[in-house]
matplotlib code that plots the C-alpha trace (Angstrom):
import matplotlib.pyplot as plt

x = [34.6, 32.6, 29.2, 30.4, 29.3, 27.5, 29.1, 29.9, 28.9, 32.7, 32.0, 28.5, 29.1, 32.2, 29.8, 27.1, 29.5, 31.1, 28.0, 27.2, 29.2, 27.0, 23.4, 22.2, 22.4, 20.4, 17.8, 18.5, 20.3, 19.0, 18.5, 21.5, 20.7, 19.2, 21.0, 24.7, 23.4, 22.9, 26.9, 28.1, 26.1, 28.0, 31.5, 32.0, 31.0, 27.0, 25.2, 22.7, 19.4, 18.1, 21.6, 21.7, 17.9, 19.2, 21.7, 19.7, 17.5, 20.6, 21.9, 17.9, 18.3, 21.5, 20.6, 17.2, 18.5, 21.6, 18.2, 16.7, 19.6, 20.7, 17.2, 16.7, 13.8, 12.4, 12.7, 12.5, 15.4, 18.8, 20.8, 24.4, 23.9, 20.3, 21.3, 22.9, 24.7, 24.3, 27.0, 28.8, 27.5, 23.8, 24.8, 25.9, 22.9, 20.4, 23.4, 23.4, 19.1, 18.3, 21.2, 18.6, 15.7, 16.4]
y = [-82.8, -84.7, -82.1, -80.6, -82.9, -81.5, -80.7, -85.1, -86.2, -87.7, -89.4, -90.6, -92.0, -93.9, -95.3, -96.3, -98.1, -99.7, -100.7, -102.1, -105.0, -106.3, -106.8, -110.0, -111.8, -114.7, -115.4, -111.7, -108.2, -107.0, -103.8, -102.9, -103.3, -100.8, -101.9, -101.5, -98.2, -96.9, -97.8, -96.4, -93.3, -93.3, -94.1, -91.3, -89.5, -88.7, -89.3, -86.2, -88.3, -85.4, -85.7, -90.0, -89.3, -87.9, -90.1, -93.2, -91.3, -90.3, -94.3, -95.7, -93.4, -94.3, -97.5, -97.3, -96.6, -99.2, -101.9, -100.3, -100.9, -104.6, -105.9, -107.4, -105.4, -108.9, -110.7, -114.1, -113.0, -114.3, -113.3, -111.3, -108.5, -108.4, -106.9, -103.0, -102.6, -99.1, -96.4, -94.2, -91.3, -92.1, -91.9, -88.6, -88.0, -89.2, -87.4, -84.0, -83.8, -85.0, -81.5, -79.7, -80.7, -79.7]
z = [207.9, 210.3, 211.5, 214.8, 218.2, 221.0, 224.0, 225.6, 222.2, 222.0, 225.0, 224.4, 221.1, 223.1, 225.5, 222.8, 220.7, 224.0, 224.9, 222.6, 222.9, 225.4, 223.5, 223.5, 220.2, 219.9, 217.6, 216.7, 217.6, 220.9, 222.4, 225.5, 228.4, 230.5, 233.4, 232.3, 230.3, 234.0, 235.2, 231.6, 232.8, 235.8, 234.6, 232.4, 235.8, 235.7, 238.5, 238.2, 237.7, 235.2, 232.9, 233.5, 232.1, 229.5, 228.6, 228.3, 226.4, 224.0, 223.9, 223.6, 220.2, 218.7, 219.8, 217.6, 214.8, 215.0, 216.2, 212.6, 210.8, 212.0, 211.2, 207.2, 205.5, 204.7, 207.5, 204.8, 203.7, 205.7, 204.4, 205.9, 202.6, 204.1, 207.7, 206.9, 210.5, 211.7, 210.7, 213.5, 211.5, 212.0, 215.6, 215.0, 213.2, 216.4, 218.7, 216.9, 216.1, 220.5, 221.1, 218.5, 220.4, 224.0]

ax = plt.figure().add_subplot(projection="3d")
ax.plot(x, y, z, "-o")
ax.set_aspect("equal")
plt.show()
């Protein structure tokens, strides 16, 4: 059974994976654009500036995990096997940790 998710976590996690489709990919995987994070917050009904900042922090924390898992540990290794994509559980762990630190 998956761990419990903080209140609002499901919509935030869904927003993260949806936002992940908007990242730039060129010479590597880029971060989620900040303007799209703000738009996603309003799309799911988050308007209060403090809550938008929290949403942005959570999305950025999830994105940090995603990017760290999507970048090869050895910069000279260009194989697909070198890049380990982030798993949904990593994002859940990030969200749960963020909720505990508030």
